[in-house]
C-alpha positions as CSV (number, residue, x, y, z in Angstrom):
1,M,-37.1,-36.2,-26.7
2,G,-39.2,-33.3,-27.9
3,T,-39.9,-32.4,-31.6
4,V,-39.4,-28.7,-31.1
5,K,-36.8,-26.6,-29.4
6,L,-37.7,-25.4,-25.8
7,L,-36.9,-21.7,-25.9
8,T,-34.9,-20.2,-23.1
9,D,-35.9,-16.9,-21.4
10,A,-33.0,-15.3,-23.3
11,E,-34.3,-16.5,-26.7
12,V,-37.9,-15.4,-25.8
13,E,-36.5,-12.0,-25.0
14,G,-35.9,-11.6,-28.7
15,I,-39.4,-12.5,-29.7
16,P,-41.7,-9.7,-28.4
17,A,-45.0,-11.6,-29.0
18,A,-43.8,-14.6,-27.0
19,K,-42.2,-12.5,-24.3
20,E,-45.6,-10.8,-23.8
21,V,-47.3,-14.1,-23.2
22,F,-44.6,-15.4,-20.9
23,D,-44.9,-12.1,-18.9
24,D,-48.7,-12.7,-18.7
25,I,-48.2,-16.3,-17.6
26,R,-45.9,-15.2,-14.8
27,A,-48.2,-12.5,-13.7
28,T,-51.3,-14.7,-13.8
29,R,-49.7,-17.6,-12.0
30,K,-47.7,-15.3,-9.6
31,S,-44.6,-17.4,-10.4
32,D,-41.4,-17.0,-12.4
33,F,-41.7,-20.6,-13.6
34,I,-42.5,-21.2,-17.2
35,N,-43.0,-24.9,-18.0
36,N,-41.8,-26.7,-21.0
37,F,-45.2,-26.8,-22.7
38,W,-45.1,-23.0,-23.1
39,R,-41.4,-23.0,-24.0
40,G,-42.2,-25.4,-26.9
41,L,-45.2,-23.3,-28.0
42,A,-43.1,-20.2,-28.0
43,N,-41.7,-21.3,-31.4
44,D,-45.0,-20.2,-32.8
45,P,-46.1,-17.1,-31.0
46,P,-49.6,-16.9,-32.4
47,L,-50.3,-20.5,-31.3
48,L,-48.7,-19.7,-27.9
49,R,-51.1,-16.8,-27.4
50,R,-54.2,-18.6,-28.6
51,T,-53.4,-21.6,-26.3
52,W,-52.6,-19.4,-23.3
53,E,-55.7,-17.3,-23.7
54,G,-57.9,-20.4,-24.0
55,L,-56.3,-22.0,-21.0
56,K,-56.5,-18.8,-19.0
57,A,-60.2,-18.3,-19.9
58,V,-61.1,-21.7,-18.5
59,M,-58.6,-22.5,-15.8
60,A,-57.7,-19.1,-14.3
61,V,-61.1,-17.4,-13.8
62,E,-63.8,-17.6,-11.1
63,G,-66.6,-20.0,-12.0
64,A,-69.0,-22.6,-10.9
65,L,-66.2,-25.2,-10.5
66,D,-63.5,-24.5,-7.9
67,P,-59.9,-24.5,-9.2
68,L,-59.1,-27.9,-7.5
69,T,-62.0,-29.5,-9.2
70,R,-60.9,-28.1,-12.6
71,E,-57.4,-29.5,-12.1
72,M,-58.8,-32.9,-11.1
73,I,-61.0,-33.0,-14.2
74,Y,-58.0,-32.0,-16.3
75,I,-56.1,-35.0,-14.8
76,A,-58.9,-37.4,-15.7
77,V,-59.2,-36.1,-19.3
78,S,-55.4,-36.1,-19.7
79,T,-55.3,-39.7,-18.5
80,A,-58.1,-40.7,-20.9
81,N,-56.1,-39.0,-23.7
82,G,-52.8,-40.6,-22.7
83,C,-51.0,-37.3,-22.1
84,S,-48.3,-38.1,-19.5
85,Y,-47.1,-34.5,-19.6
86,C,-50.5,-33.1,-18.7
87,V,-51.1,-35.8,-16.1
88,H,-47.9,-34.7,-14.3
89,S,-48.3,-31.0,-14.7
90,H,-52.0,-30.9,-13.6
91,T,-51.3,-33.3,-10.7
92,A,-48.7,-30.9,-9.5
93,A,-51.1,-28.0,-9.9
94,A,-53.9,-29.9,-8.1
95,K,-51.5,-30.7,-5.2
96,A,-50.6,-27.0,-5.1
97,R,-54.3,-26.2,-4.9
98,G,-54.7,-28.5,-1.9
99,M,-55.4,-32.0,-3.3
100,T,-54.7,-34.5,-0.6
101,E,-53.2,-38.0,-1.1
102,A,-56.7,-39.4,-0.2
103,Q,-58.3,-37.3,-2.9
104,H,-55.6,-38.3,-5.4
105,A,-56.1,-42.0,-4.6
106,E,-59.9,-41.6,-5.0
107,L,-59.5,-39.7,-8.3
108,I,-57.3,-42.5,-9.6
109,A,-59.8,-45.1,-8.6
110,V,-62.6,-43.2,-10.4
111,I,-60.5,-42.8,-13.5
112,G,-59.7,-46.5,-13.5
113,L,-63.3,-47.6,-13.0
114,A,-64.6,-45.2,-15.6
115,G,-62.1,-46.4,-18.1
116,Q,-63.0,-50.0,-17.4
117,T,-66.8,-49.5,-17.6
118,N,-66.5,-47.3,-20.6
119,H,-64.6,-50.0,-22.5
120,L,-67.1,-52.7,-21.4
121,V,-70.2,-50.8,-22.4
122,T,-68.5,-49.8,-25.7
123,A,-67.5,-53.4,-26.4
124,M,-71.0,-54.6,-25.7
125,Q,-72.7,-51.7,-27.5
126,I,-75.3,-51.3,-24.8
127,P,-78.1,-49.0,-25.8
128,V,-78.6,-45.9,-23.7
129,D,-81.5,-46.1,-21.3
130,E,-84.4,-43.9,-22.3
131,E,-84.4,-42.4,-18.8
132,F,-80.8,-41.0,-19.4
133,L,-81.8,-39.1,-22.5
134,V,-83.2,-36.1,-20.8
């Protein structure tokens, strides 16, 4: 159960600042769907706008990383941070961007291995090799 109310479209209609962001989300994503994350943030329109603008600046622009790679990185970081909501939403986004079952399986294997080796090296406090400090 959430800790904030998830605002409906009807409720957002009465909050011009939130409606403006929802309209931009729909236009940017070319979809009428507004997910629960944004509906929760709509309770605080300035936070909604800041968060959407930040996400849009990183995830919805042309760049050196293709959109699928960005989504896969988001899945890995969300896994490391223990954010089930983001793992689900960005896995759906990655699949919509063409992630195959084989890519998903490989991604999960990399995430699992990285978590294991990160914990081992942290537990052993292994010093970083001089060659890696470039």
